[in-house]
C-alpha positions in Angstrom: -54.2 -135.9 72.1 -57.2 -135.5 74.4 -58.6 -138.6 76.1 -61.9 -139.9 75.1 -64.0 -140.4 78.2 -67.4 -141.4 77.0 -69.4 -142.8 74.0 -70.4 -139.4 72.6 -66.8 -138.2 72.6 -65.8 -141.4 70.8 -68.6 -141.0 68.2 -67.5 -137.3 67.7 -63.9 -138.3 67.3 -64.8 -141.0 64.7 -67.0 -138.5 62.8 -64.1 -136.1 62.7 -61.8 -138.7 61.4 -64.3 -139.6 58.6 -64.5 -136.0 57.3 -61.6 -136.4 54.8 -62.9 -139.9 53.9 -66.2 -138.4 52.8 -64.4 -135.7 50.8 -62.4 -138.4 49.0 -65.5 -140.3 48.1 -67.2 -137.1 46.8 -64.3 -136.5 44.5 -64.6 -140.0 43.1 -68.3 -139.3 42.4 -67.4 -136.1 40.6 -64.9 -138.0 38.4 -67.5 -140.7 37.6 -70.2 -138.0 36.8 -67.7 -136.2 34.5 -66.9 -139.5 32.7 -70.6 -140.4 32.3 -71.5 -137.0 30.9 -68.7 -137.3 28.4 -69.9 -140.8 27.4 -73.6 -140.3 27.2 -73.9 -136.6 26.2 -70.7 -135.4 24.5 -69.6 -138.6 22.8 -73.1 -139.5 21.8 -73.6 -136.9 19.0 -72.4 -133.5 17.9 -74.7 -130.5 17.3 -74.6 -128.6 14.0 -76.3 -125.4 15.2 -73.8 -124.4 17.9 -70.4 -125.1 19.2 -70.2 -127.0 22.5 -68.2 -125.6 25.4 -68.1 -128.9 27.3 -68.6 -126.8 30.4 -71.6 -128.9 31.5 -69.5 -131.8 32.6 -67.5 -129.4 34.9 -70.6 -127.7 36.3 -70.7 -129.9 39.4 -69.3 -129.4 42.8 -68.9 -130.9 46.3 -69.3 -129.2 49.6 -66.6 -130.2 52.0 -67.9 -132.7 54.5 -69.4 -131.2 57.7 -69.2 -132.8 61.1 -72.2 -132.3 63.3 -71.9 -134.2 66.6 -71.5 -137.8 65.6 -72.7 -137.3 61.9 -70.7 -136.6 58.8 -72.4 -135.2 55.8 -71.1 -134.4 52.3 -72.8 -133.0 49.3 -72.5 -133.3 45.5 -74.6 -131.0 43.4 -75.1 -129.2 40.1 -73.3 -125.8 39.9 -74.7 -123.9 36.9 -72.7 -120.8 37.6 -69.6 -122.7 36.6 -70.7 -122.4 33.0 -70.5 -119.4 30.7 -73.6 -118.2 28.8 -73.7 -116.8 25.3 -77.3 -116.6 24.1 -76.3 -115.4 20.7 -74.2 -118.6 20.1 -76.9 -120.8 21.7 -74.5 -121.8 24.5 -76.4 -122.3 27.7 -79.1 -119.9 26.6 -80.9 -118.3 23.7 -82.4 -114.9 22.8 -85.5 -116.9 21.6 -86.5 -117.8 25.2 -87.1 -115.9 28.4 -85.0 -116.2 30.4 -82.1 -116.0 28.0 -79.8 -117.8 30.5 -80.9 -121.4 31.0 -77.9 -122.7 32.9 -80.1 -123.2 36.0 -82.4 -125.5 34.1 -79.9 -127.2 31.7 -79.4 -130.4 33.7 -83.2 -131.0 33.7 -83.5 -130.1 30.0 -80.7 -132.5 29.0 -81.7 -135.3 31.5 -85.4 -135.1 30.9 -85.3 -134.4 27.1 -86.9 -131.0 27.6 -85.3 -129.2 24.6 -87.8 -127.3 22.6 -88.4 -127.6 18.8 -86.3 -124.5 17.8 -83.9 -126.7 15.9 -86.4 -129.3 14.9 -86.1 -132.9 15.9 -82.8 -134.6 16.8 -80.8 -136.2 19.5 -80.9 -133.0 21.7 -84.6 -133.6 22.3 -84.1 -137.1 23.7 -83.7 -137.9 27.4 -80.0 -138.3 28.3 -80.5 -139.0 32.0 -76.9 -139.2 33.3 -78.2 -138.6 36.9 -79.9 -142.0 37.1 -77.0 -143.6 35.2 -74.7 -142.2 37.9 -76.8 -143.6 40.7 -76.9 -147.0 39.1 -73.2 -146.8 38.2 -72.2 -146.1 41.8 -74.5 -148.7 43.4 -73.8 -150.0 46.8 -70.7 -152.0 45.9 -68.9 -149.2 44.1 -69.7 -146.7 46.9 -68.5 -149.1 49.6 -65.3 -149.7 47.5 -64.7 -145.9 47.4 -65.3 -145.7 51.2 -62.8 -148.6 51.7 -60.2 -147.0 49.5 -60.6 -143.6 51.2 -60.3 -145.2 54.7 -57.1 -146.9 53.7 -55.8 -143.7 52.1 -56.4 -141.9 55.4 -54.7 -144.6 57.4 -57.8 -145.7 59.1 -57.8 -149.5 59.9 -61.3 -151.0 59.6 -63.2 -154.2 59.3 -66.3 -154.2 57.2 -69.4 -155.6 58.7 -71.3 -157.4 55.9 -74.6 -156.7 57.7 -73.9 -152.9 57.9 -76.0 -150.7 55.7 -75.0 -147.7 53.6 -77.4 -144.8 53.6 -77.3 -142.5 50.5 -79.9 -139.8 50.0 -80.7 -137.8 47.0 -82.6 -134.6 46.6 -84.1 -133.8 43.2 
């Protein structure tokens, strides 16, 4: 094991040790997102005009944490390519619209209530904003709990500073 000889080497070593911690936290976020989509979208109502694939709840991914100097960054994002598309069956697309494949826009359509009037009025036209529910669900306490669990799972001893802040950024 190399010796740490200065503060920047110490910060880099700590960041490296935190990489698997961030990956564990991201996986917990994926699980929470999947559960919330199930609860607020799939369990809420059932469409009559098409058969659900339930692929939307699986269309999310993480990018493994990256260490850059003394920073560790992880990412959780929508991955529309994980879903199939069958415009004829109205699954993630339709021949009535251009483009026929709407997977790229599906999260916005569902979350913002952007479904058009093709099938009339119904639950599918209402906002079902799981993104903001996820952010609220995670909150500072739950995220800190996930970080604590991940640190313990990685065998990293720590003491939490109650004055420390947690920075979470979102891009929409």
